[in-house]
N, C-alpha and C positions, 0 to 999 in steps of 0.2 A: 504494500500500500504506500502510495507516495505521501510526502509531507503535507501537501495541500488536502488530500483526501482525509488523512488522519486528523488534521486540524478541523476540517468541516464536520467530521463525525464527533469530535470532542465538543465543538460549539453546539451542535444539535443536541447532544446528550445533556449538556449544561442547560440548554434552553428548556428541555423537557422537565428537568428537575425544578427549575426556578419559575417556570410559567411565563417567562418573558420572551419576546420575539427578538432575536439578535439581528434580524435583517433591518430593522428600523434605523439604527445608527448608520448603517451602510447606505441606506436610501437618503438620509439626511446629508451625509457626506457627499454623495453623488450630486445632490441638488446644489449644495454649497459650491462644489467644484464647478458645476455648470454655470452658476451665477458669476463666480470670479473669472471664469474663462470668457464669458460674454463681456464683462466689464473690461477685461484686459484687451479684448479685440477692439472695443470702442475707444479705449485710451490709445491703443496703437494706431488706430485710424487717424488720429489727430496729430501724428508726428509731422514735423516740418511745416506746420501751418503758418507759423510766424515768418519763416523764411519765404514762403510763397507769397504772403501778403506784402512783405517788404519788397520783393522783386516786382510786384505789380505796381507799387507806388513809385519805385525808381523808374520804371518804364514810362509812367505817366508824367514824370517830371516833378513829383511831389516828394522826392527823397531829400538828400542832403543839400545844403547850400553850396553853390559852386562860385565863391568869390574869388 
């Protein structure tokens, strides 16, 4: 029996004795991971926004003074 299978058997046996469902924490962890992943993707999508807006202003002539 592999380590993973023996661990799952031990968790299932402990759950039967205590009456608690051990899957709930894994579901909560999966949901938290998905939320943080989505937030990370949103934050990553805003990379280089300041540089893009600066380049746009320079191209329009609203950048630095050229005295």
